BANUBA-947553 format. One record per residue: residue in one letter; x negated, y, z of N, C-alpha, C in turn. Coordinates in Angstrom, 1 decimal. Atoms other than C-alpha are relative to their C-alpha. Layout:
REC   r     n.c1     n.c2     n.c3    ca.c1    ca.c2    ca.c3     c.c1     c.c2     c.c3
REC   A        X        Y        Z        X        Y        Z        X        Y        Z
...
This chain:
REC   r     n.c1     n.c2     n.c3    ca.c1    ca.c2    ca.c3     c.c1     c.c2     c.c3
REC   X     -0.5     -0.8      0.3      0.0      0.4      0.0     -0.9      0.8      0.0
REC   X      0.8     -0.7      0.8     -1.4      2.9     -1.5      0.9      1.7      0.6
REC   X     -0.3     -1.2     -1.3     -1.1      6.6      1.2     -0.5      0.9     -0.9
REC   X      1.0     -1.5      0.2     -1.4     10.2     -0.1      1.1      0.8      0.8
REC   X      0.2     -1.0     -1.4     -0.6     13.0      2.4      0.4      1.2     -0.8
REC   X     -0.4     -1.0      0.8      1.8     15.4      1.6      1.2      1.1      1.6
REC   X     -0.8     -1.0     -1.2      2.8     18.9      4.2     -0.4     -1.0      1.2
REC   X      0.5      0.4     -0.8      3.4     17.2      7.1      0.6     -2.0     -0.2
REC   X     -0.1      1.2     -0.5      4.4     13.7      6.2     -1.4     -1.1     -0.6
REC   X      2.0      0.6      0.7      1.6     10.9      4.5      1.5     -1.1     -1.1
REC   X     -1.6      0.2      0.7      4.3      9.5      2.0     -1.1     -1.6     -0.6
REC   X      0.5      1.3      0.2      3.3      5.6      0.9      0.2     -0.8     -1.1
REC   X      0.6      0.0      0.7      2.7      4.3     -2.1      0.1     -1.7     -0.5
REC   X      0.5      1.2      0.9      3.4      0.3     -4.0     -0.7     -0.8     -0.8
REC   X      0.7      0.4      1.2      0.4     -1.0     -5.6     -0.6     -1.1      0.3
REC   X      0.3      1.0      0.1     -0.9     -4.5     -6.0     -1.5      0.2      0.4
REC   X      2.0     -0.2      0.1     -4.3     -5.5     -4.8     -0.4     -1.1      0.7
REC   X      0.4      1.5     -0.5     -6.0     -8.9     -4.1      0.0      0.0      1.4
REC   X      0.0      1.2     -1.5     -5.8    -11.5     -1.9     -0.3      0.2      1.4
REC   X      0.8     -0.1     -1.1     -8.3    -10.9      0.5      0.0      1.4      0.2
REC   X     -0.5     -1.4     -0.9     -7.5     -7.3      1.1      1.0      0.1      0.8
REC   X     -1.3     -0.2     -1.0     -4.2     -8.2      2.8     -0.1     -1.0      1.1
REC   X      0.4      0.8     -0.6     -6.2    -10.3      5.0      0.5      0.8      1.9
REC   X     -0.5     -0.4     -1.4     -5.1     -9.9      9.2     -1.7      1.4     -0.1
REC   X      1.5     -0.7      0.1     -9.5     -8.9      8.6      0.1      1.3     -0.2
REC   X      0.9     -1.0      1.0     -9.3     -6.1      6.7      1.6      1.4      0.6
REC   X     -1.0     -1.4     -1.0     -6.0     -4.5      8.9      0.7      0.9     -1.5
REC   X      0.0     -0.9      0.7     -3.9     -3.7      5.7      1.3     -0.1      0.2
REC   X     -1.7     -0.5      0.3     -0.2     -2.4      4.7      0.4     -0.3     -0.8
REC   X     -0.6      0.5      0.9      1.2     -4.0      2.7      1.4     -0.5      0.1
REC   X     -1.3      0.0      0.1      4.9     -5.0      1.6      0.3     -2.0     -0.5
REC   X     -0.1      1.4      0.5      6.6     -8.7      1.4     -1.1     -0.7      0.4
REC   X      1.0      0.8      0.2      4.4    -12.0      1.2      0.4     -0.1      1.9
REC   X     -0.3      1.0     -1.9      4.1    -13.6      5.1     -0.9      1.9      0.9
REC   X      1.2     -0.5     -0.7      2.7    -11.1      7.9     -1.2     -0.3      0.0
REC   X      1.1      0.1      0.5     -0.4    -10.2      7.5     -0.7      0.3      2.7
REC   X      0.2     -0.8     -1.8     -0.8    -10.3     12.1     -1.3      0.1      0.5
REC   X      1.7     -1.4     -0.5     -3.1     -7.8     13.7     -0.4     -1.5      1.6
REC   X      0.4      1.3     -1.0     -3.0    -10.1     17.8      0.7     -0.9     -0.5
REC   X     -0.8      2.0     -0.2     -3.2    -13.3     17.6      0.6     -0.7      1.3
REC   X     -1.2      0.2     -1.8     -1.0    -13.5     21.5      1.1      0.7      0.0
REC   X     -1.6     -0.3     -0.3      2.2    -13.4     22.1      0.4      0.8     -1.2
REC   X     -1.3      0.1      1.2      3.8    -13.3     18.5      0.5      0.0      0.4
REC   X     -1.1     -0.8      0.7      7.1    -12.5     17.6      0.1     -1.7      0.3
REC   X     -0.5      1.6      0.0      8.8    -17.0     18.5      1.1      0.7     -1.0
REC   X     -1.2      0.1      1.2     11.5    -17.2     16.1      1.4      0.2      0.7
REC   X     -1.2     -1.4     -0.3     14.4    -16.1     18.6     -0.2      1.3     -0.2
REC   X      0.0     -1.5      0.7     13.0    -12.9     17.9      0.1      0.5     -1.0
REC   X     -0.1     -0.7      1.2     13.0    -13.1     14.8      1.1     -0.8     -0.3
REC   X     -0.9      0.2      0.2     16.2    -14.2     14.1      1.0      0.6      0.4
REC   X     -0.8     -1.0      0.2     19.2    -12.5     13.3      0.8     -0.2      0.8
REC   X     -1.0      0.5     -0.8     21.4    -11.4     16.0      1.4      0.2     -0.5
REC   X     -1.6      0.0      1.0     24.7    -11.5     13.8     -0.3     -1.7     -0.2
REC   X     -0.9      1.1      1.1     24.1    -14.4     11.7     -1.3     -1.7      0.8
REC   X      1.2      1.2     -0.7     20.9    -16.6     14.0     -0.8     -0.4     -1.1
REC   X      1.3      0.6      1.0     19.0    -17.1     10.1     -0.8      0.9      0.6
REC   X      1.7     -0.4      0.2     15.3    -16.6      9.8      0.2      1.4     -0.1
REC   X     -0.1     -1.0      0.7     14.9    -12.8      9.5     -1.9     -0.2     -1.0
REC   X      0.0      0.2      1.0     13.3    -12.4      6.4     -1.9      2.0      0.4
REC   X      1.2     -1.7     -0.2      9.2    -10.1      6.8      1.0      1.0     -1.9
REC   X      0.0     -1.4      0.6      9.5     -6.7      4.9     -1.1      0.7     -0.3
REC   X      1.8     -0.1      0.6      6.4     -5.3      5.4     -0.6      1.0      1.7
REC   X      1.4     -0.8      0.3      3.4     -3.7      7.3     -0.7      1.4      0.1
REC   X      1.1     -0.8      0.5      1.8     -1.1      8.2     -1.2      1.0      1.0
REC   X      1.5     -0.4     -0.7     -2.0     -0.1      9.7      0.4      1.4      0.6
REC   X     -0.1     -1.1     -0.2     -0.7      2.8     12.0     -1.3      0.3      1.3
REC   X      0.8     -0.3     -1.9     -3.9      3.3     14.4      0.1      1.9      0.4
REC   X      0.3     -0.6     -0.3     -4.2      6.0     16.7     -1.4      0.7      1.0
REC   X      1.0     -0.5     -0.3     -6.7      8.4     16.9      0.4      0.9      1.9
REC   X      0.0     -0.4     -0.9     -7.8      9.3     20.2      0.1     -0.9      1.1
REC   X     -0.5      1.1     -0.8     -6.5      6.2     21.9     -1.3     -1.5     -0.2
REC   X      0.7      1.3      0.1     -9.2      3.2     22.5      1.2     -1.1     -0.3
REC   X     -0.4      1.6      0.2     -6.5      0.9     23.2      0.7      0.1     -0.8
REC   X     -1.1     -0.4      0.7     -4.6      1.5     20.4     -1.3      0.3     -1.9
REC   X      1.5      0.1      1.3     -8.0      1.6     17.8      0.4     -0.9     -0.9
REC   X     -0.4     -0.1      1.0     -6.4     -0.2     15.8      2.0     -0.7      0.5
REC   X     -0.1      0.7      0.1     -3.2     -0.8     15.6      1.7      0.1     -1.2
REC   X     -1.1      0.5      0.9      0.3     -2.2     13.6      1.7      0.1      0.1
REC   X     -1.9     -0.1     -0.9      4.3     -2.2     13.5      0.1     -0.6     -1.8
REC   X     -0.4      0.7      0.9      6.2     -5.2     11.3      1.3      0.1      0.4
REC   X     -1.6     -0.9      0.7      9.6     -4.3      9.4      0.5     -1.6     -0.2
REC   X     -1.2      0.5      0.7     12.2     -7.3      9.4      0.9     -0.2     -0.1
REC   X     -0.9      0.3      0.1     15.1     -8.3      8.0      1.1     -1.1     -0.3
REC   X     -1.0      2.3      1.0     18.4    -10.8      7.4      0.1      0.7     -1.0
REC   X      0.0     -0.3      1.0     18.5    -11.0      3.9      1.5     -1.2     -0.6
REC   X     -1.0      1.3      0.3     22.1    -13.3      4.2      1.3      1.1      0.3
REC   X     -1.1     -0.7     -0.3     25.3    -11.6      3.8      0.6     -1.1      1.5
REC   X     -0.7     -1.9      0.7     27.6    -10.0      5.9     -1.6      0.6      0.6
REC   X      1.4     -0.9     -0.4     24.1     -9.0      7.7     -0.4      1.0     -0.6
REC   X      0.5     -1.1      1.2     22.9     -7.6      4.7     -0.4      1.0      0.9
REC   X      1.1     -1.2     -0.4     19.8     -5.8      6.7      0.0     -0.3      2.2
REC   X      0.1      0.1     -1.8     20.0     -7.1     10.5     -1.7      0.8      0.4
REC   X      0.8     -0.7     -0.5     16.9     -5.1     12.2     -0.4     -0.4      0.9
REC   X      0.6     -0.1     -0.6     14.2     -5.7     13.9     -1.6      0.7      0.0
REC   X      0.6      0.4     -0.4     10.9     -4.3     14.6     -1.3      0.4      1.1
REC   X      1.2      0.0     -2.0      7.0     -4.9     17.1     -0.7      0.6     -0.2
REC   X      1.2     -1.1      0.2      4.4     -2.5     17.3     -0.5     -1.0      0.8
REC   X      1.2      0.7     -0.7      0.9     -4.1     18.2     -1.3      0.3      0.1
REC   X      0.9     -1.3      0.4     -2.3     -2.6     19.2     -1.0     -0.9      0.8
REC   X      1.0      0.6     -0.5     -5.5     -3.6     20.2     -1.6      0.7      0.1
REC   X      1.5     -0.9      0.4     -9.1     -1.9     20.8     -0.6      0.0     -0.7
REC   X      1.0      0.1      1.8    -11.6     -1.8     18.4     -1.4     -0.9      0.8
REC   X      1.1      1.6     -0.2    -14.0     -4.6     21.1      1.4     -0.5      1.2
REC   X     -1.5      1.3     -0.2    -10.8     -7.9     20.9     -0.7     -1.1     -0.4
REC   X      0.4      1.5      0.4    -11.3    -11.1     21.1      0.9     -0.3     -2.0
REC   X     -0.7      0.5      1.2     -9.9    -11.6     17.3     -0.8      0.9     -1.0
REC   X     -0.1     -0.6      0.6    -11.8     -8.6     15.8     -1.3      0.2     -0.1
REC   X      1.3     -0.7      0.4    -15.5     -7.7     14.4     -0.1      1.6      0.7
REC   X      0.3     -1.4     -0.9    -16.7     -4.2     16.6     -0.3      0.9     -1.4
REC   X      0.4     -0.9      1.1    -18.0     -3.3     12.9      1.2     -0.1     -0.9
REC   X     -1.1      0.2      0.7    -15.7     -2.4     10.7      0.3     -0.9     -1.7
REC   X     -0.2      1.6      0.7    -14.6     -5.0      8.0     -1.0      0.9     -2.1
REC   X      0.7     -1.0      1.2    -16.8     -4.8      4.2      1.0      0.5     -0.6
REC   X     -0.8     -0.4      1.1    -15.4     -2.9      1.3      0.0     -1.0     -0.9
REC   X     -0.1      1.6      1.5    -16.4     -5.9     -1.0      0.4     -1.2      0.0
REC   X     -0.5      1.3      0.1    -15.4     -8.9     -2.2      0.4     -1.4      1.8
REC   X      0.9      1.0     -0.1    -16.4    -12.1      0.4     -0.4     -0.8     -1.2
REC   X      0.1      1.4      0.3    -18.0    -14.5     -0.6      0.6     -1.3     -1.0
REC   X     -0.4      1.3      0.4    -16.8    -17.0     -0.2      1.9      0.1      0.2
REC   X     -1.5     -0.9     -0.4    -12.5    -16.8     -0.5      0.3     -0.7      1.3
REC   X     -0.7      0.3     -0.9    -11.5    -19.3      1.6      1.1     -1.1     -0.7
REC   X     -1.4      0.4     -0.2     -8.4    -20.8      2.2      1.0      1.9     -0.7
REC   X     -0.7     -1.0      0.1     -6.0    -18.4      0.6      1.4      0.5      0.7
REC   X     -1.3     -0.4     -0.8     -2.7    -18.5      2.6     -1.1     -0.8      1.7
REC   X      0.6      0.4     -1.3     -3.9    -19.7      6.5      1.1     -0.1      1.1
REC   X     -1.4      0.3     -1.4     -1.0    -21.4      8.5     -0.8     -0.4      1.6
REC   X      0.3      0.4     -1.1     -2.9    -21.9     11.3     -0.9      1.2      1.4
REC   X      0.8     -1.3     -0.4     -4.4    -18.9     13.7     -0.9     -0.5      0.5
REC   X      0.8      0.3     -0.7     -7.6    -19.5     15.9      0.8     -0.5      1.6
REC   X     -0.8      1.1     -1.5     -5.7    -20.0     18.9      0.8     -1.7     -0.5
REC   X     -0.2      0.9      0.0     -4.5    -22.8     17.5      1.3     -0.6     -0.1
REC   X     -1.4     -0.2      0.1     -0.8    -22.1     17.1     -0.1      0.2     -1.7
REC   X     -1.0      0.8      1.5      1.1    -23.5     13.6      0.3      1.0      0.1
REC   X     -0.5     -0.9      0.4      2.5    -20.5     11.5      1.6     -1.2     -1.5
REC   X     -0.5      0.4      0.4      5.3    -21.3      9.5      0.0     -0.1     -1.7
REC   X     -0.3      0.1      0.9      5.1    -22.5      6.2      0.6      0.7     -1.3
REC   X     -0.6     -1.0      0.9      7.6    -20.4      4.1     -0.3      1.8      0.2
REC   X     -0.3     -1.1     -0.3      7.6    -17.1      6.1     -0.8      0.7      1.1
REC   X      1.4     -0.9     -0.5      3.9    -17.0      7.5      0.7      0.6      2.0
REC   X     -0.4     -0.3     -0.6      6.1    -16.6     11.0     -0.6     -1.5      1.4
REC   X     -0.7      1.4     -0.9      5.7    -18.8     14.6      0.3     -1.0     -0.5
REC   X     -1.0      1.2      0.2      6.4    -22.4     13.6      0.2     -1.3      0.6
REC   X     -0.4      1.4     -0.4      7.3    -25.1     16.4     -0.2     -1.1     -0.6
REC   X     -0.8      1.1      0.7      9.0    -27.1     14.2     -0.8     -0.7     -0.4
REC   X      1.1      1.3      1.2      7.1    -30.2     12.3      1.0     -0.8     -0.2
REC   X     -0.8      0.9      0.5      8.3    -32.1     10.0      0.3     -1.6      0.1
REC   X     -0.3      1.6     -0.7      9.6    -35.5     11.5     -0.7     -0.7     -1.0
REC   X      0.5      0.9      1.3      8.0    -37.4      8.4     -1.3     -0.2     -0.6
REC   X      1.7      0.2      0.1      4.6    -36.1      7.6     -0.7      0.3      1.7
REC   X      0.0     -0.5     -1.4      4.4    -34.0     11.4     -1.3      1.2     -0.8
REC   X      1.1     -1.4      0.2      1.9    -31.3      9.5      0.2      1.1     -0.9
REC   X     -0.3     -0.9      0.4      4.2    -29.2      7.8      0.4      0.5      1.2
REC   X     -1.0     -0.6     -0.9      5.5    -26.3     10.1      1.2      0.9     -0.1
REC   X     -0.1     -0.9      0.4      7.9    -24.6      9.9      0.9      0.8      1.4
REC   X     -0.9     -0.1     -1.5     10.2    -21.7     12.5      1.4     -0.1      0.4
REC   X     -0.9     -0.2      0.0     12.9    -22.7     11.9      1.0     -1.4     -1.0
REC   X     -0.7      0.9      0.9     15.7    -25.5     10.3      0.0      0.4     -1.3
REC   X     -0.6     -0.8      0.7     17.0    -22.9      8.0     -1.2     -0.4     -1.1
REC   X      1.5      0.5      1.0     12.8    -23.3      6.3     -0.3     -0.6     -0.1
REC   X      0.7      1.6      0.6     12.0    -26.6      6.6      1.2     -0.3     -1.2
REC   X     -0.8     -0.2      1.2     15.6    -26.9      4.4     -1.0      1.1     -1.7
REC   X      0.8     -1.3      1.2     13.8    -24.1      2.0     -0.4     -0.9     -1.2
REC   X      1.1      0.5      0.1     10.7    -25.6      1.9     -0.5     -1.7     -1.1
REC   X     -0.7      0.9      0.6     12.6    -29.3      1.2     -0.1     -0.1     -1.5
REC   X     -0.3     -0.3      1.2     13.8    -27.9     -1.6     -0.9      0.8     -0.7
REC   X      1.4     -0.7      0.9     10.5    -25.9     -3.3     -0.8     -0.9      0.2
REC   X      0.7      0.8      0.3      8.8    -29.4     -3.4     -0.7     -1.2      0.8
REC   X      0.5      1.0     -1.0      7.9    -30.9      0.1      0.4     -1.3      0.2
REC   X     -0.3      1.6      0.1     10.2    -33.6     -0.5     -0.6     -0.3     -0.3
REC   X      1.0      1.1      0.7      7.7    -34.9     -3.7     -1.2     -0.3      0.8
REC   X      1.0     -0.2     -0.7      5.0    -33.7     -1.4      0.1     -1.2      1.3
REC   X     -0.6      0.4     -0.2      5.8    -35.4      1.4     -0.2     -1.7      0.3
REC   X      0.3      1.0      0.5      4.3    -39.1      1.6     -0.1     -0.9      0.9
REC   X      0.4      1.5     -1.3      3.7    -40.5      5.3      1.9     -0.2      0.6
REC   X     -1.4      1.2     -0.6      6.0    -42.7      6.8      0.4      1.0      1.2
REC   X     -0.9     -0.5     -1.8      8.5    -41.9     10.2      1.0      0.2     -1.4
REC   X     -1.4     -0.2      0.0     11.8    -41.1      9.3      0.7      1.4      0.0
REC   X     -0.7     -1.4      0.4     13.6    -37.8      7.8      0.9      0.4      0.1
REC   X     -1.7      0.1      0.7     16.8    -36.6      7.7      0.2      0.7     -1.7
REC   X     -1.1     -0.8      0.7     17.2    -36.6      4.1      0.6      0.4     -0.9
REC   X     -0.9     -0.8      1.1     20.4    -36.2      3.3      0.5      1.0      0.7
REC   X     -0.2     -2.1     -1.1     20.6    -33.4      6.0     -0.2      0.9     -0.7
REC   X      0.3     -0.6      0.5     18.5    -32.1      4.3     -0.1      0.6     -1.7
REC   X     -0.8      0.5      1.5     19.4    -32.9      0.6      1.2      0.9      0.1
REC   X     -0.7     -1.2     -0.3     22.3    -31.1      1.6      0.5      1.5      0.7
REC   X      0.7     -0.8      0.3     21.3    -28.5      3.0     -0.3      1.3     -0.7
REC   X      1.3     -0.9      1.2     19.1    -27.2     -0.1      1.2      0.4     -0.8
REC   X     -0.4      0.0      1.1     21.7    -27.3     -2.1      1.6      1.3      0.2
REC   X     -0.8     -1.0     -0.6     23.3    -24.9      0.0     -0.3      1.0      0.1
REC   X      1.2     -1.0      0.5     20.9    -22.3     -1.0      0.1      0.7     -0.9
REC   X     -0.1     -0.5      1.2     21.8    -19.7     -2.5     -1.5      0.9     -0.8
REC   X      1.4      0.0      0.6     19.3    -18.1     -5.0     -1.0      1.3      1.0
REC   X      0.6     -1.5     -1.0     18.5    -14.9     -2.3     -1.1     -0.2     -0.1
REC   X      1.0      0.4     -1.0     16.3    -17.3     -1.0     -2.0      0.4     -1.2
REC   X      1.1     -0.2      1.5     13.9    -17.7     -4.7     -0.5      1.3      0.2
REC   X      0.6     -0.7      0.3     13.8    -14.5     -5.4     -0.2      1.0      1.2
REC   X      1.2     -0.8     -1.3     12.7    -12.6     -1.3     -0.7     -0.5     -0.3
REC   X      1.0      0.1     -0.1     10.2    -15.1     -1.6     -0.7      0.9     -1.3
REC   X      0.9     -0.2      1.5      8.8    -14.2     -5.1      0.2      2.1     -0.3
REC   X      0.5     -1.6      0.5      9.4    -10.3     -4.6     -0.6      0.7      0.2
REC   X      1.7     -0.7      0.3      5.9     -9.4     -4.3     -0.5      0.1     -1.2
REC   X      0.3      0.3      1.7      5.6    -10.5     -7.5      0.4      1.4     -0.5
REC   X     -1.4     -1.0      0.4      8.4     -7.6     -8.8     -0.9      1.4     -0.3
REC   X      0.3     -0.9     -0.5      5.8     -4.9     -7.2     -0.9      0.2     -1.0
REC   X      0.6     -0.4      1.8      4.7     -2.7    -10.3     -0.4      1.3      0.6
REC   X     -0.3     -1.0     -0.7      2.4      0.2     -9.8      0.3      0.9     -0.1
REC   X     -0.5     -1.4      0.4      4.0      2.6    -10.5      0.7      1.2      1.5
REC   X      0.1     -1.3     -1.2      3.8      5.7     -8.0      1.7      0.5      0.7
REC   X     -0.9     -0.6     -0.7      7.0      5.4     -6.4      0.1      0.4      1.3
REC   X      0.2     -0.2     -1.5      7.3      6.6     -2.6      1.5     -0.7      0.5
REC   X     -1.2      0.7     -0.6      8.9      3.9     -0.7     -0.3      0.4      2.0
REC   X      0.3     -0.2     -1.0      7.6      5.2      2.6     -0.7      1.8      0.7
REC   X      0.6     -0.9     -0.8      7.0      8.4      5.1      0.2     -0.4      1.0
REC   X      0.4      0.6     -1.7      5.1      8.2      7.6     -0.5      2.0      1.0
REC   X      0.3     -1.8     -0.9      4.9     11.4     10.3      0.3     -0.4      1.3
REC   X     -0.1     -0.1     -1.1      4.7     10.6     13.7      0.1      1.4      0.7
REC   X     -0.7     -1.8     -0.8      7.2     13.3     15.8     -0.3      0.9     -0.7
REC   X     -0.4     -0.6      1.3      8.0     14.7     12.4      1.6      0.1      0.4
REC   X     -1.0      0.6     -0.2     11.1     14.6     12.1      0.2     -1.2     -1.7
REC   X      0.0      0.8      1.8     12.7     12.1      9.1      0.3      0.9     -1.0
REC   X     -1.0     -0.4      1.6     14.6     12.9      5.6      1.3     -1.3      0.1
REC   X     -0.8      1.2     -0.1     17.9     11.6      5.8      0.7      0.1     -1.3
REC   X     -0.1     -0.2      0.9     19.7     10.5      3.2      1.8      0.5     -0.2
REC   X     -1.0     -0.1     -0.1     23.1     11.7      4.3      0.4      0.3      0.7
REC   X     -0.6     -1.2     -1.1     25.1     14.5      6.4      0.7     -0.9      1.3
REC   X     -0.9      1.3     -1.0     26.8     10.8      8.0     -1.3     -0.9      1.0
REC   X      0.5      1.5     -1.1     25.5      8.6     11.2     -1.8      0.1     -0.4
REC   X      1.6     -0.8     -0.6     22.3     10.8     11.4      0.2     -0.2      1.9
REC   X      0.6      0.4     -1.4     21.0      9.5     15.2     -0.1      1.3      0.9
REC   X     -0.1     -1.1     -1.7     21.5     12.1     18.9     -1.1     -1.0      0.1
REC   X      0.5      0.1     -1.0     19.2     11.6     20.9      0.1     -0.9      1.2
REC   X     -0.3      1.7     -0.7     21.1      9.5     23.2      0.4     -1.4     -0.7
REC   X     -0.6      0.9      0.8     21.3      7.4     20.3     -1.0     -1.4     -0.1
REC   X      1.0      0.5      0.4     17.7      6.3     20.2     -0.4     -0.6      1.5
REC   X      0.0      0.6     -2.0     17.1      4.1     23.6     -1.2     -0.1      0.5
REC   X      0.8     -0.5     -0.3     14.1      5.1     25.8     -1.1     -1.4     -0.6
REC   X      0.7      1.6      0.4     10.8      1.8     25.7      0.2      0.2      1.3
REC   X     -0.3      0.7     -1.6     11.6      0.1     28.1     -0.8     -0.1      1.7
REC   X      0.5     -0.4      0.0      8.5      1.5     29.4      0.1      1.3      1.6
REC   X     -1.0     -1.4      0.0     10.6      4.3     30.1      0.0      1.7     -0.1
REC   X     -0.2     -1.0      0.8      9.3      6.6     28.0      0.6      0.0     -1.4
REC   X     -1.1     -0.3      1.6     11.1      7.8     24.9     -0.7      0.0     -1.0
REC   X      0.4      0.6      0.9     11.0      6.9     21.7      0.3      1.3     -0.9
REC   X      0.0     -0.9      1.5      9.7      8.9     18.7     -0.2     -0.7     -1.3
REC   X      0.2      0.3      1.3      9.8      9.0     15.2     -0.8     -0.3     -0.4
REC   X      0.9      0.8      1.0      7.3      7.0     13.3     -0.2      0.4     -0.7
REC   X     -0.5     -0.2      1.3      8.2      6.5      9.9      1.2     -0.2     -0.5
REC   X     -1.2      1.0      0.3     10.9      5.7      7.8     -0.5     -0.6     -1.5
REC   X      0.0      0.1      1.6     11.6      3.7      4.2      0.7      0.4     -0.2
REC   X     -1.1     -0.5      0.9     13.2      5.0      1.5      0.7     -1.3     -0.9
REC   X     -1.0      1.2      1.0     15.3      3.3     -0.8     -0.7     -0.3     -0.9
REC   X     -0.1      0.1      1.6     13.5      3.3     -3.8     -1.2     -1.6      0.2
REC   X      0.9      1.5      0.2     11.8     -0.5     -2.4      0.6     -0.2      0.0
REC   X     -0.9      1.2      0.5     14.8     -1.7     -3.3      0.0     -0.5     -1.1
REC   X      0.5      0.1      1.7     13.8     -1.4     -6.5     -1.2     -1.1     -0.3
REC   X      1.4      0.9     -0.6     10.5     -3.8     -5.5      1.0     -1.2     -0.2
REC   X     -0.7      1.0     -0.7     13.3     -6.0     -3.9      0.6     -0.9     -1.1
REC   X     -0.7      1.0      1.1     15.1     -6.4     -6.9      1.6     -0.1      0.7
REC   X     -1.3      0.6     -0.2     18.2     -6.7     -4.6      0.9      0.7     -0.3
REC   X     -1.0     -0.2      0.6     20.5     -4.7     -6.6      1.0     -1.7     -0.7
REC   X     -0.6      1.1      0.3     20.6     -8.5     -8.3      0.8     -0.5      0.7
REC   X      0.3      0.5     -0.4     21.7     -9.9     -5.2      1.8      0.1      0.8
REC   X     -1.7      0.0     -0.1     25.6     -8.8     -4.8     -0.1      1.0      1.5
REC   X      0.0     -0.7     -1.6     26.0     -8.3     -0.9     -1.2     -0.6      0.6
REC   X      1.2      0.5     -0.7     22.8     -8.5      0.5     -0.9      1.6      0.4
REC   X      0.3     -0.8     -0.2     20.0     -6.4      1.4      0.2      1.9     -0.1
REC   X     -0.2     -1.7      0.5     20.8     -2.2      0.9     -0.6      0.4      1.4
REC   X      0.4     -1.8     -1.2     19.8      1.0      3.1      0.1      1.4     -0.4
REC   X      0.2     -1.1      0.2     19.7      4.5      2.8     -1.2      0.4      0.1
REC   X      1.0     -0.8     -1.4     17.3      5.4      5.3     -0.6     -0.8      1.1
REC   X      0.4      0.2     -1.8     15.2      3.3      7.9     -0.6      0.8      0.5
REC   X      0.7     -0.5     -0.5     14.1      5.0     10.6     -0.5     -0.7      0.5
REC   X      0.3      1.2     -1.1     11.5      3.6     13.1     -0.4      0.7      1.3
REC   X      0.8     -0.5     -0.7     11.1      4.6     16.2     -0.7     -0.6      1.1
REC   X      1.2      0.9     -0.6      8.1      3.9     18.6     -0.2      0.7      1.5
REC   X      0.7     -0.6     -1.4      7.4      4.4     22.3     -0.9      1.1      0.3
REC   X      0.8     -1.6      0.5      5.8      8.3     22.4     -1.3     -0.7      0.8
REC   X      1.4      0.2     -1.3      3.0      6.5     25.3     -0.1     -0.8     -0.6
REC   X      0.3      0.5      0.6      2.8      3.8     23.0     -0.6     -1.0      0.8
REC   X      0.6      0.3     -1.2      2.6      1.9     26.1     -0.5     -1.7     -1.0
REC   X      0.2      1.6      0.2      0.8     -2.3     26.4      0.7     -0.9      0.9
REC   X     -1.0      0.9     -1.2      2.9     -4.4     27.6     -0.9     -1.2      0.6
REC   X      1.3      1.2      0.5      0.3     -7.4     28.2     -0.5      0.1     -2.2
REC   X      0.0     -0.2      0.8     -1.2     -8.1     24.9      0.8     -0.3     -1.2
REC   X     -0.5     -0.1      0.6      1.6     -9.3     22.9      0.7      0.9     -1.1
REC   X     -0.7     -1.2      1.1      3.9     -7.4     20.3      1.5      0.2      0.8
REC   X     -1.0     -0.9     -1.4      6.6     -4.8     22.3      0.6      0.3     -1.5
REC   X     -1.2     -0.3      1.2     10.2     -4.1     20.0      0.4      1.4      0.2
REC   X     -0.3     -0.8     -0.2     10.7     -1.2     18.8      1.4      0.3     -0.4
REC   X     -1.9     -0.5      0.2     14.1      0.8     17.6     -0.1     -0.3     -1.2
REC   X     -0.2      0.0      1.2     15.4      0.5     14.2      1.5      1.0     -0.7
REC   X     -0.8     -0.7      0.1     17.9      3.2     13.0      0.0     -0.4     -2.0
REC   X     -0.1      0.0      1.3     19.7      2.4     10.0      1.2      0.9     -0.5
REC   X     -1.1     -1.2      0.3     21.4      5.1      7.8      0.3     -0.8     -1.7
REC   X     -0.8      1.2      1.0     23.5      3.2      4.3      0.1      2.3     -0.5
REC   X     -0.5     -0.4      1.1     24.1      5.7      1.8      1.3      0.7      0.0
REC   X     -1.5      0.4      0.1     27.4      7.5      2.0      1.3     -0.2     -1.5
REC   X     -0.5      0.1      1.2     29.8      6.5     -1.2      1.0      1.4     -0.1
REC   X     -0.8     -1.3      0.3     31.4      9.8     -2.9      1.6     -0.3     -0.7
REC   X     -0.8      0.6      0.7     35.2      9.2     -4.1     -0.4      1.7     -1.5
């Protein structure tokens, strides 16, 4: 994700990038695919990454690398946005913040090289250094395993079903019992939304269309005069500090998602993300922040 500053806001644009630049150790801002988690401790689990309305797994939308100058405990800092893409929820939203000091257990004290690594390694890493496994489909924590091979990990039954349909059924050759009939039945009911959403990263074109505006503490730009939050509508952080505006996701991102082809699916006018004014540290894990969704108002 490229950035350009204009006035008090910094604008973000979608652009293609080589896979090595999108790895966690490169501290990327990125759209789609799998999350490049910052800290490996205390990742949000399947319960936290499930839609509060329908219970289905949330899909990763984007992450933003946003360190705080002058804050030693937030030398590295990133925000991760997820949404539900299933009707009738059509955007159940959650956002998580994680931050680390420069000296930490996961990354070198020195900045990463700007040159490609000599050994590319695996393009997709599905096991953290801590030993925790990640879901083959979405890259979030995967506590469930395939009951046949016990090698494939998933965050949920829904993603196991999707992977079963997309090839794991043929690849899984180990002995053992597998709920094949149940998985086949569920797979038949999966909508084409899943396939499109998994591939939407490949839809990103290098056109410089604004998809994000960043400005911690500035005023967001609303798309409508309706449903603008008041101060009382933004909940305080559990630490007691108020939350302030940090960035907004623009509707142009929907062009890259090709959401207009999905009918009643993900849609928004503006997604405004509010974060703890103190950027508190509640342990070493991920802290949930607040998203305000403003829709486009239909005019007669």
